A tleap script that builds the chain and sets N, CA, C and O, in Angstrom:
source leaprc.protein.ff14SB
mol = sequence {
  NMET GLU GLU GLN GLU PRO GLY VAL TRP LEU
  VAL ARG THR VAL THR VAL ILE PRO ASP ASN
  GLU ARG TRP ALA HIE ARG PRO GLN ALA SER
  ALA ASP ILE GLU ASN ALA LEU VAL TRP ALA
  GLU ALA ASN ALA PRO ASP ASP THR ASN VAL
  ASP ALA VAL LEU SER GLU ILE ARG GLY ASP
  CGLY
}
set mol.1.N position { 12.123 -15.670 2.725 }
set mol.1.CA position { 12.991 -15.406 1.125 }
set mol.1.C position { 13.128 -16.340 1.074 }
set mol.1.O position { 12.188 -16.952 1.581 }
set mol.2.N position { 14.289 -17.276 0.486 }
set mol.2.CA position { 14.755 -18.134 -0.804 }
set mol.2.C position { 16.000 -17.736 -1.411 }
set mol.2.O position { 15.899 -16.708 -2.081 }
set mol.3.N position { 17.048 -18.213 -1.371 }
set mol.3.CA position { 18.234 -18.228 -2.704 }
set mol.3.C position { 18.455 -18.616 -3.287 }
set mol.3.O position { 19.573 -19.125 -3.209 }
set mol.4.N position { 17.647 -18.821 -4.537 }
set mol.4.CA position { 17.397 -20.284 -5.511 }
set mol.4.C position { 19.195 -20.654 -6.568 }
set mol.4.O position { 19.723 -21.706 -6.928 }
set mol.5.N position { 19.489 -19.565 -6.680 }
set mol.5.CA position { 21.534 -19.229 -6.540 }
set mol.5.C position { 21.752 -18.045 -6.076 }
set mol.5.O position { 21.100 -17.023 -5.866 }
set mol.6.N position { 23.485 -18.638 -5.892 }
set mol.6.CA position { 24.363 -16.942 -5.694 }
set mol.6.C position { 23.599 -15.967 -6.214 }
set mol.6.O position { 23.508 -15.785 -7.428 }
set mol.7.N position { 22.887 -15.144 -5.178 }
set mol.7.CA position { 22.717 -13.722 -6.394 }
set mol.7.C position { 21.224 -13.725 -6.817 }
set mol.7.O position { 20.511 -12.924 -7.422 }
set mol.8.N position { 21.135 -14.302 -6.552 }
set mol.8.CA position { 19.258 -14.108 -6.362 }
set mol.8.C position { 18.040 -14.698 -5.738 }
set mol.8.O position { 17.830 -15.907 -5.842 }
set mol.9.N position { 17.464 -14.140 -5.283 }
set mol.9.CA position { 16.690 -14.251 -4.405 }
set mol.9.C position { 14.996 -14.100 -4.606 }
set mol.9.O position { 14.630 -13.137 -5.279 }
set mol.10.N position { 14.428 -14.593 -4.305 }
set mol.10.CA position { 13.014 -14.863 -4.097 }
set mol.10.C position { 12.600 -14.942 -2.457 }
set mol.10.O position { 12.641 -15.834 -1.610 }
set mol.11.N position { 12.009 -12.956 -2.478 }
set mol.11.CA position { 10.506 -12.865 -1.644 }
set mol.11.C position { 9.409 -12.965 -1.740 }
set mol.11.O position { 8.691 -12.308 -2.493 }
set mol.12.N position { 8.993 -14.037 -0.788 }
set mol.12.CA position { 7.077 -14.131 -1.338 }
set mol.12.C position { 6.896 -13.179 0.376 }
set mol.12.O position { 7.436 -12.995 1.467 }
set mol.13.N position { 5.874 -12.880 -0.359 }
set mol.13.CA position { 5.225 -11.561 0.866 }
set mol.13.C position { 3.933 -12.459 1.073 }
set mol.13.O position { 3.395 -13.291 0.342 }
set mol.14.N position { 3.502 -11.765 2.916 }
set mol.14.CA position { 2.407 -12.177 2.796 }
set mol.14.C position { 1.801 -11.297 3.710 }
set mol.14.O position { 2.297 -10.294 4.224 }
set mol.15.N position { 0.359 -11.910 3.901 }
set mol.15.CA position { -0.503 -10.657 4.569 }
set mol.15.C position { -0.658 -10.715 5.630 }
set mol.15.O position { -1.710 -11.345 5.739 }
set mol.16.N position { -0.149 -10.361 7.029 }
set mol.16.CA position { -0.454 -11.269 8.300 }
set mol.16.C position { -1.950 -10.373 8.932 }
set mol.16.O position { -2.316 -9.220 8.703 }
set mol.17.N position { -2.596 -11.500 9.827 }
set mol.17.CA position { -3.424 -10.782 10.737 }
set mol.17.C position { -3.242 -10.954 11.843 }
set mol.17.O position { -3.103 -12.167 12.003 }
set mol.18.N position { -3.103 -10.128 13.298 }
set mol.18.CA position { -3.434 -10.665 14.307 }
set mol.18.C position { -4.665 -11.381 14.664 }
set mol.18.O position { -5.851 -11.197 14.389 }
set mol.19.N position { -3.879 -12.456 15.524 }
set mol.19.CA position { -6.076 -13.194 15.781 }
set mol.19.C position { -6.615 -12.003 16.661 }
set mol.19.O position { -7.808 -12.051 16.360 }
set mol.20.N position { -6.532 -11.301 17.267 }
set mol.20.CA position { -7.599 -10.297 18.020 }
set mol.20.C position { -7.974 -9.107 16.911 }
set mol.20.O position { -8.911 -8.321 17.053 }
set mol.21.N position { -7.168 -9.129 15.917 }
set mol.21.CA position { -7.894 -8.408 14.075 }
set mol.21.C position { -8.480 -9.904 13.735 }
set mol.21.O position { -9.266 -10.080 14.666 }
set mol.22.N position { -8.497 -10.337 13.431 }
set mol.22.CA position { -9.410 -11.105 12.811 }
set mol.22.C position { -10.649 -11.166 12.645 }
set mol.22.O position { -11.020 -11.210 11.472 }
set mol.23.N position { -11.664 -11.190 13.688 }
set mol.23.CA position { -12.757 -10.245 13.266 }
set mol.23.C position { -13.358 -9.459 12.549 }
set mol.23.O position { -14.526 -9.599 12.187 }
set mol.24.N position { -12.679 -8.614 12.288 }
set mol.24.CA position { -13.078 -7.505 11.569 }
set mol.24.C position { -12.583 -7.913 10.210 }
set mol.24.O position { -12.502 -7.018 9.368 }
set mol.25.N position { -12.219 -9.213 9.853 }
set mol.25.CA position { -12.024 -9.273 8.449 }
set mol.25.C position { -13.079 -10.329 8.056 }
set mol.25.O position { -13.016 -10.896 6.966 }
set mol.26.N position { -14.008 -10.574 8.918 }
set mol.26.CA position { -15.089 -11.884 8.369 }
set mol.26.C position { -16.003 -10.366 7.506 }
set mol.26.O position { -15.807 -9.151 7.544 }
set mol.27.N position { -17.208 -11.413 6.658 }
set mol.27.CA position { -17.804 -10.445 5.599 }
set mol.27.C position { -18.644 -9.688 6.353 }
set mol.27.O position { -18.622 -8.494 6.052 }
set mol.28.N position { -19.714 -10.137 7.640 }
set mol.28.CA position { -20.645 -9.468 8.143 }
set mol.28.C position { -19.908 -8.311 8.939 }
set mol.28.O position { -20.165 -7.144 8.645 }
set mol.29.N position { -18.990 -8.611 9.949 }
set mol.29.CA position { -17.777 -7.743 10.548 }
set mol.29.C position { -17.477 -5.881 9.541 }
set mol.29.O position { -17.480 -4.665 9.730 }
set mol.30.N position { -17.258 -6.983 8.438 }
set mol.30.CA position { -16.538 -6.089 7.546 }
set mol.30.C position { -17.814 -4.589 6.609 }
set mol.30.O position { -17.596 -3.456 6.181 }
set mol.31.N position { -18.925 -5.383 6.682 }
set mol.31.CA position { -20.371 -4.424 5.868 }
set mol.31.C position { -20.784 -3.974 7.513 }
set mol.31.O position { -21.459 -2.948 7.595 }
set mol.32.N position { -20.596 -4.339 8.195 }
set mol.32.CA position { -20.934 -3.648 9.637 }
set mol.32.C position { -20.063 -2.511 9.473 }
set mol.32.O position { -20.598 -1.403 9.483 }
set mol.33.N position { -18.425 -2.615 9.276 }
set mol.33.CA position { -17.902 -1.442 9.303 }
set mol.33.C position { -17.817 -1.008 8.781 }
set mol.33.O position { -17.316 -0.175 9.537 }
set mol.34.N position { -17.775 -0.241 7.304 }
set mol.34.CA position { -18.505 -0.171 5.839 }
set mol.34.C position { -19.440 0.196 6.500 }
set mol.34.O position { -19.632 -0.684 5.660 }
set mol.35.N position { -20.075 0.478 6.982 }
set mol.35.CA position { -22.397 0.848 7.310 }
set mol.35.C position { -22.301 2.128 8.019 }
set mol.35.O position { -22.947 3.154 7.809 }
set mol.36.N position { -21.168 1.846 9.108 }
set mol.36.CA position { -21.197 2.860 9.791 }
set mol.36.C position { -20.276 4.014 9.991 }
set mol.36.O position { -20.506 4.980 10.718 }
set mol.37.N position { -19.391 3.848 9.394 }
set mol.37.CA position { -18.040 4.606 8.480 }
set mol.37.C position { -19.096 5.736 7.955 }
set mol.37.O position { -19.111 6.904 8.344 }
set mol.38.N position { -19.899 5.208 7.077 }
set mol.38.CA position { -20.582 6.073 5.753 }
set mol.38.C position { -21.868 6.540 6.410 }
set mol.38.O position { -22.719 6.988 5.642 }
set mol.39.N position { -22.126 6.510 7.604 }
set mol.39.CA position { -23.076 6.927 8.629 }
set mol.39.C position { -22.155 7.965 9.828 }
set mol.39.O position { -22.708 8.819 10.521 }
set mol.40.N position { -20.904 7.705 9.858 }
set mol.40.CA position { -20.611 8.673 10.217 }
set mol.40.C position { -20.501 9.816 8.992 }
set mol.40.O position { -20.814 10.979 9.245 }
set mol.41.N position { -20.002 9.398 7.538 }
set mol.41.CA position { -20.230 10.541 7.583 }
set mol.41.C position { -20.551 11.845 7.313 }
set mol.41.O position { -19.928 12.903 7.409 }
set mol.42.N position { -22.039 11.445 6.830 }
set mol.42.CA position { -23.268 11.459 7.097 }
set mol.42.C position { -23.570 12.362 7.861 }
set mol.42.O position { -24.105 13.417 7.519 }
set mol.43.N position { -23.222 12.008 9.115 }
set mol.43.CA position { -23.655 12.693 10.225 }
set mol.43.C position { -22.344 13.454 11.119 }
set mol.43.O position { -21.435 12.783 11.609 }
set mol.44.N position { -22.416 14.847 11.226 }
set mol.44.CA position { -21.609 15.019 12.103 }
set mol.44.C position { -21.945 15.049 13.358 }
set mol.44.O position { -23.164 15.005 13.521 }
set mol.45.N position { -20.919 15.146 14.921 }
set mol.45.CA position { -20.925 14.753 15.667 }
set mol.45.C position { -21.237 16.075 16.449 }
set mol.45.O position { -20.726 17.090 15.975 }
set mol.46.N position { -21.952 16.203 17.503 }
set mol.46.CA position { -22.396 17.573 17.662 }
set mol.46.C position { -23.117 17.255 19.573 }
set mol.46.O position { -23.677 16.312 20.134 }
set mol.47.N position { -22.761 18.370 19.896 }
set mol.47.CA position { -22.848 18.306 20.997 }
set mol.47.C position { -24.514 18.018 22.239 }
set mol.47.O position { -24.726 17.659 23.397 }
set mol.48.N position { -25.489 18.568 20.742 }
set mol.48.CA position { -26.527 19.060 21.291 }
set mol.48.C position { -27.555 18.196 22.671 }
set mol.48.O position { -28.130 18.715 23.628 }
set mol.49.N position { -27.505 17.397 22.450 }
set mol.49.CA position { -28.162 16.482 22.741 }
set mol.49.C position { -26.930 14.949 24.300 }
set mol.49.O position { -27.037 13.723 24.338 }
set mol.50.N position { -26.199 15.684 25.017 }
set mol.50.CA position { -25.402 15.155 25.479 }
set mol.50.C position { -25.619 14.674 26.818 }
set mol.50.O position { -25.073 13.660 27.254 }
set mol.51.N position { -26.638 15.603 27.657 }
set mol.51.CA position { -27.636 14.801 28.517 }
set mol.51.C position { -27.995 13.657 28.437 }
set mol.51.O position { -27.455 12.684 28.963 }
set mol.52.N position { -29.199 13.684 27.584 }
set mol.52.CA position { -30.244 12.660 27.576 }
set mol.52.C position { -29.273 11.522 27.221 }
set mol.52.O position { -29.487 10.452 27.791 }
set mol.53.N position { -27.999 11.604 26.170 }
set mol.53.CA position { -27.099 10.340 25.470 }
set mol.53.C position { -26.483 9.442 27.085 }
set mol.53.O position { -26.531 8.231 27.304 }
set mol.54.N position { -25.965 10.494 27.955 }
set mol.54.CA position { -25.644 9.780 29.085 }
set mol.54.C position { -25.967 9.393 29.704 }
set mol.54.O position { -25.290 8.558 30.304 }
set mol.55.N position { -27.583 9.742 30.170 }
set mol.55.CA position { -28.737 9.131 30.273 }
set mol.55.C position { -29.240 7.708 30.291 }
set mol.55.O position { -29.726 6.788 30.949 }
set mol.56.N position { -28.823 8.121 29.192 }
set mol.56.CA position { -29.254 6.305 28.051 }
set mol.56.C position { -28.604 5.740 28.309 }
set mol.56.O position { -28.888 4.593 28.652 }
set mol.57.N position { -26.733 6.415 28.299 }
set mol.57.CA position { -26.037 4.437 28.842 }
set mol.57.C position { -26.307 4.574 29.821 }
set mol.57.O position { -27.354 3.941 29.690 }
set mol.58.N position { -26.339 5.050 31.483 }
set mol.58.CA position { -26.249 5.051 32.186 }
set mol.58.C position { -27.639 3.953 32.761 }
set mol.58.O position { -27.783 3.272 33.777 }
set mol.59.N position { -28.790 4.286 31.145 }
set mol.59.CA position { -29.745 3.208 31.823 }
set mol.59.C position { -31.028 3.627 32.596 }
set mol.59.O position { -32.080 3.012 32.773 }
set mol.60.N position { -30.567 5.028 33.058 }
set mol.60.CA position { -31.677 5.896 34.283 }
set mol.60.C position { -32.460 6.938 33.103 }
set mol.60.O position { -32.920 7.989 33.547 }
set mol.61.N position { -32.618 6.641 31.546 }
set mol.61.CA position { -33.302 8.487 31.339 }
set mol.61.C position { -34.597 6.732 29.885 }
set mol.61.O position { -35.529 7.093 29.166 }
savepdb mol mol.pdb
quit
């Protein structure tokens, strides 16, 4: 904020991005996130294949 004259203030706004979130604002990361959100909206979660997915994650499948 800056007081230009008595009773008149200039307020400047800024956008602050924390260092640990800066990666998400890079073009490729933003595109990947957007694609993931579109996919998630089109593919409802289910638990029909939980054992197979867990086995794959553990590397024993």
